[in-house]
Structure formats: structure tokens, C-alpha cells
C-alpha positions as CSV (number, residue, x, y, z in Angstrom):
1,X,-6.0,-19.5,26.3
2,X,-3.1,-16.7,28.3
3,X,-4.5,-13.9,29.9
4,X,-3.8,-11.0,29.3
5,X,-4.2,-7.1,30.1
6,X,-4.9,-4.9,26.5
7,X,-6.0,-1.7,25.5
8,X,-10.3,-1.6,25.5
9,X,-11.4,0.9,22.0
10,X,-14.9,2.1,21.8
11,X,-15.7,4.3,19.7
12,X,-19.2,6.6,19.6
13,X,-18.1,9.2,17.9
14,X,-16.6,9.7,21.3
15,X,-12.8,8.5,21.7
16,X,-12.5,7.0,25.1
17,X,-9.8,4.5,26.2
18,X,-9.8,1.1,28.2
19,X,-7.9,-1.6,29.4
20,X,-8.8,-4.6,31.5
21,X,-8.0,-8.4,30.7
22,X,-8.9,-9.9,27.6
23,X,-10.5,-12.5,30.1
24,X,-12.9,-10.7,31.8
25,X,-15.2,-8.9,28.8
26,X,-18.3,-10.6,28.6
27,X,-20.6,-11.8,25.4
28,X,-18.5,-11.1,22.4
29,X,-18.9,-11.3,17.8
30,X,-17.9,-13.8,16.2
31,X,-14.8,-12.3,14.2
32,X,-16.0,-15.2,11.1
33,X,-18.9,-13.6,11.3
34,X,-18.3,-10.4,11.3
35,X,-14.6,-10.1,9.7
36,X,-13.1,-10.3,6.4
37,X,-9.2,-10.4,6.0
38,X,-8.3,-8.3,3.6
39,X,-4.3,-8.4,3.4
40,X,-1.1,-9.8,4.4
41,X,-2.2,-13.6,2.7
42,X,-1.8,-16.7,6.1
43,X,-0.4,-13.6,8.3
44,X,-4.0,-12.6,9.6
45,X,-5.1,-15.5,11.5
46,X,-9.3,-16.0,13.0
47,X,-8.2,-18.6,15.8
48,X,-10.7,-20.2,18.9
49,X,-13.8,-20.9,16.6
50,X,-13.9,-16.9,15.7
51,X,-13.3,-16.1,19.1
52,X,-9.7,-14.4,18.4
53,X,-8.2,-12.9,15.9
54,X,-4.8,-12.3,15.0
55,X,-2.5,-10.0,12.5
56,X,1.1,-10.7,12.3
57,X,4.0,-8.4,11.1
58,X,7.0,-9.2,9.2
59,X,9.4,-8.1,6.5
60,X,7.0,-9.4,3.5
61,X,4.4,-7.6,5.2
62,X,2.1,-7.0,7.4
63,X,-2.1,-8.0,8.1
64,X,-5.2,-6.2,7.7
65,X,-8.9,-7.4,8.5
66,X,-12.4,-5.5,7.1
67,X,-15.8,-5.1,8.1
68,X,-18.1,-7.0,7.0
69,X,-21.1,-4.4,7.4
70,X,-21.1,-0.5,7.5
71,X,-22.1,1.3,10.5
72,X,-23.9,3.9,10.6
73,X,-24.6,6.6,14.6
74,X,-24.4,3.7,17.5
75,X,-21.2,2.8,20.0
76,X,-18.7,-0.2,17.9
77,X,-16.5,-2.2,21.0
78,X,-12.6,-4.3,20.9
79,X,-10.8,-5.0,23.0
80,X,-6.7,-6.1,22.1
81,X,-3.1,-7.0,23.1
82,X,-0.7,-4.8,21.7
83,X,2.5,-6.0,19.6
84,X,4.5,-6.1,23.7
85,X,8.4,-5.6,23.9
86,X,10.1,-4.1,21.8
87,X,7.9,-2.5,19.1
88,X,9.7,0.4,17.9
89,X,8.5,0.7,14.4
90,X,5.2,-1.2,13.9
91,X,2.0,0.5,13.5
92,X,-1.4,-1.5,15.2
93,X,-3.9,0.5,13.3
94,X,-8.3,0.4,13.9
95,X,-10.2,2.8,12.2
96,X,-13.7,3.4,11.0
97,X,-13.8,5.0,7.7
98,X,-16.8,5.7,4.4
99,X,-15.3,5.4,0.9
100,X,-14.6,8.8,-1.7
101,X,-12.7,11.6,-1.1
102,X,-15.3,13.5,0.6
103,X,-14.7,10.4,3.1
104,X,-15.6,10.4,6.5
105,X,-12.6,8.4,9.7
106,X,-12.1,8.2,13.1
107,X,-9.4,6.5,13.2
108,X,-6.9,5.2,16.3
109,X,-3.6,4.3,16.2
110,X,-1.2,3.3,18.3
111,X,2.4,3.8,17.6
112,X,5.1,1.2,18.8
113,X,7.7,2.5,21.1
114,X,10.8,0.6,22.9
115,X,10.8,-2.0,25.3
116,X,9.9,0.0,28.6
117,X,8.6,2.8,26.7
118,X,4.9,3.6,26.1
119,X,2.5,3.4,23.4
120,X,2.4,6.8,22.0
121,X,-2.4,6.9,20.9
122,X,-2.2,8.7,17.8
123,X,-6.3,9.9,17.0
124,X,-7.8,11.3,14.3
125,X,-11.0,13.1,12.8
126,X,-11.6,13.4,8.8
127,X,-14.9,14.6,8.2
128,X,-15.9,15.4,4.2
129,X,-12.6,14.4,4.0
130,X,-11.1,16.7,6.3
131,X,-8.3,15.7,8.7
132,X,-5.6,17.9,10.7
133,X,-7.3,17.3,14.0
134,X,-4.4,15.0,16.0
135,X,-4.6,15.0,19.1
136,X,-1.5,12.5,20.9
137,X,-1.7,10.5,23.9
138,X,0.7,8.8,26.4
139,X,-0.6,4.7,26.7
140,X,-0.4,4.0,30.6
141,X,-1.7,0.8,30.9
142,X,-2.2,1.8,34.4
143,X,-6.3,3.5,33.1
144,X,-9.1,1.8,34.6
145,X,-11.7,1.2,32.4
146,X,-15.1,3.9,30.9
147,X,-12.3,6.4,30.7
148,X,-12.5,8.5,27.9
149,X,-9.8,10.5,25.9
150,X,-11.5,12.5,23.6
151,X,-15.2,13.6,22.5
152,X,-15.6,14.8,19.0
153,X,-18.7,17.2,19.3
154,X,-21.5,18.4,17.5
155,X,-20.9,21.7,15.8
156,X,-22.5,21.5,12.7
157,X,-24.4,25.1,13.7
158,X,-20.3,26.7,13.6
159,X,-19.6,24.9,9.6
160,X,-18.2,22.6,11.4
161,X,-19.2,19.0,9.8
162,X,-20.0,16.1,12.2
163,X,-19.2,12.0,10.6
164,X,-23.3,11.0,11.3
165,X,-24.9,10.4,7.6
166,X,-21.9,8.5,6.1
167,X,-21.6,4.6,6.4
168,X,-18.1,3.1,7.6
169,X,-16.3,0.2,7.5
170,X,-13.7,-0.8,10.3
171,X,-10.6,-1.3,8.9
172,X,-7.9,-2.2,11.1
173,X,-3.8,-3.3,10.2
174,X,-0.6,-4.0,11.8
175,X,2.0,-3.2,9.1
176,X,5.6,-1.3,9.1
177,X,5.9,2.7,9.5
178,X,9.1,2.6,10.7
179,X,10.0,5.8,8.6
180,X,7.7,7.6,11.1
181,X,6.4,5.9,14.1
182,X,9.2,6.2,16.2
183,X,10.9,9.0,17.1
184,X,9.9,10.2,14.4
185,X,12.2,7.5,12.4
186,X,15.0,7.6,14.2
187,X,13.8,4.3,15.7
188,X,13.7,1.2,13.8
189,X,12.1,-2.0,13.5
190,X,14.7,-4.7,15.1
191,X,13.7,-7.6,12.7
192,X,15.1,-10.1,14.6
193,X,11.5,-9.9,16.5
194,X,9.4,-10.7,14.2
195,X,6.8,-11.8,13.9
196,X,5.5,-9.1,15.4
197,X,1.5,-9.7,16.6
198,X,-1.1,-8.0,18.0
199,X,-4.3,-10.2,19.2
200,X,-8.4,-9.2,19.0
201,X,-11.1,-10.6,21.3
202,X,-15.1,-9.1,22.5
203,X,-16.1,-7.1,19.5
204,X,-19.4,-5.9,19.9
205,X,-21.7,-2.8,18.3
206,X,-24.9,-1.7,19.0
207,X,-25.1,0.8,15.8
208,X,-27.1,1.6,13.0
209,X,-26.1,-1.1,10.4
210,X,-26.7,-0.4,6.3
211,X,-28.5,-2.8,4.2
212,X,-29.1,-1.8,1.2
213,X,-30.1,2.1,1.3
214,X,-32.1,1.7,4.6
215,X,-30.8,1.2,7.5
216,X,-31.6,-0.6,11.5
217,X,-30.8,0.4,14.4
218,X,-29.5,-2.2,16.6
219,X,-29.7,-0.4,20.1
220,X,-29.9,-3.8,22.2
221,X,-26.8,-5.0,21.1
222,X,-24.1,-4.7,23.8
223,X,-27.0,-4.3,27.0
224,X,-30.7,-4.3,26.3
225,X,-31.2,-2.1,29.4
226,X,-28.8,0.7,27.5
227,X,-29.8,2.8,24.9
228,X,-26.9,4.0,23.0
229,X,-27.9,6.8,21.4
230,X,-28.8,8.0,25.1
231,X,-25.1,7.9,26.0
232,X,-23.2,10.4,25.8
233,X,-20.1,12.3,28.8
234,X,-22.3,12.6,32.3
235,X,-19.8,15.1,34.8
236,X,-17.8,11.9,36.1
237,X,-17.0,11.2,33.3
238,X,-16.2,15.3,31.6
239,X,-13.8,15.0,34.7
240,X,-12.5,11.8,34.0
241,X,-11.8,13.4,30.4
242,X,-9.9,16.6,31.1
243,X,-7.8,14.7,33.7
244,X,-6.2,12.2,31.3
245,X,-6.0,15.1,28.8
246,X,-3.8,16.8,31.4
247,X,-1.7,14.7,32.6
248,X,-1.4,12.2,28.9
249,X,-1.8,14.2,26.2
250,X,1.5,14.9,24.3
251,X,-0.3,16.8,20.4
252,X,-3.2,18.7,20.5
253,X,-4.5,20.9,17.0
254,X,-6.0,23.0,18.8
255,X,-3.2,24.0,21.0
256,X,-0.4,24.0,18.1
257,X,-1.3,28.2,16.6
258,X,1.8,27.8,14.6
259,X,0.7,25.4,12.0
260,X,-2.9,27.3,12.0
261,X,-1.0,31.1,11.5
262,X,-4.4,32.1,10.4
263,X,-6.3,31.1,13.1
264,X,-7.2,28.3,15.1
265,X,-9.9,25.9,13.3
266,X,-13.1,26.9,14.2
267,X,-14.2,23.3,16.8
268,X,-11.2,24.6,18.9
269,X,-12.9,27.7,19.7
270,X,-16.1,26.2,21.5
271,X,-15.5,23.2,22.6
272,X,-12.5,22.4,25.7
273,X,-13.0,18.9,25.6
274,X,-11.3,18.8,21.9
């Protein structure tokens, strides 16, 4: 198996980004057991006995998958290798979403770029069907493990809905978005480089899993010595968060006064880390 560097994405109602060797991660789930291939025909494939999942994109279609289970609160990790080289016009999306018009959703979208230029990581949070909470970051491959990039705090006390009650599935896809993804659509996909591929490995979940109308919290699924319900950002993590947002954030909806002429959203006035 090839060794390669990859971002490791963690969803804990806390956005974090990790970069590490794909071979360095510990135990993981099995993609046959945890996910369904939902579109793209054979462009989506599970390999290596369920240890690896590959999505591909060509001129005819992209591809995608979704989790078999629905999750409430918890910690979810997955490690992926983004499209290498000239990835302009492609988007590798990884997100959690519930169903319905008033859905909750937590988004990571990796916007491809020309060779030598960094990926842009586009994030968003939807609560009760309302999004418009975008933040974007340059994806720097020199970041070390366990550096958070975004936190969406629970501020229900001031009327901001929090995504805690609607079970969400995990979705991921690789698709053609060259009408907007790279430099506002000015740079198109170079189809001579197709097929484009993204690889996924080392999925793990320590979360409340929906079963019928009840949930069961598997809090020891990642590490039996750590209770995810007690995890949060300590002082060191908050310093790292501020460092990433200072040097790598390129857009923050909380700073876009022109977009919100009648006033910024209420959560923007209460949190330094948004």
C-alpha cells in the first residue's frame, strides 16, 4: 500500500483538521460495514478488504457514498487523500446532514486548485435549515496533528439553534464544480488529467448512533480511555485555533459586514473563535 500525506477530518460539533501519514493511523472501521456507495457506478469502489474507499471523477460523472448509520452527538474521524496535482475545478465534499427542510448540516468542502497552489477548505454549519456561516481556509500541508480550525459553540441561550437533536448521516462525494470552485469558475477542469481520485481510510466513530427511535452512545469506539462527551478545546487548543484563523483563514462570515447590513448574526457577537 502506498504511503501518502493526507488531511484527517474530525467532526465533533467542532471543526478540526489534521495532516498525517495515511499509514500512521491506528485501528479503523470497515467501509463495507459502515458505508454504502450511492452514486457514480464503479467510480466509487471499496478496496483492500474494506480498509480503503476510492471515489473518482471523469467527464461522465463523479461519485459518492453515505454512512449506513445515523449519528447524534459524538466524534467522527476519517482520513483522506485529496486529488493530487492539478485538481482545479474539482470539489471533494465531506459532510454530515440530517433530512428535511429544517435540517442540520456540518460541511467540509475541499476546493481544488492548480498544481502548486493550496487547496481551499470551505466550511459551513446549518442549523434548522439555516446556513450562511461560511469560513474558508488555505489548506497547508505542514500542519501537525490535532490542530483545530473551527468551533461552533452551543449558544442556544441567545437563540442560536445548535445541531444536537437531529440524527445525521455522513456523506462524501467527488464532483465537477468548475463553474465556481477555483477562482470563481475562471479555472476549469483539465479533463486530460482525468480520472481524478480521492482516497479514504481509517474511519472511526465515537458517537450516539440512532437505532429506531432511540440512540446508544458508543463512547469508547475510538479510545476507551477518553470520554468524548467531556472533550473540548483546552487552552493550548484555543491558542492553536487562533493561530490557524490568524494565518490561514481567508474568509469569515462574521467579518462580512456588507453581507449583513442589518447586523451580524448573533453568534458572531458572542464568540471569538467563530
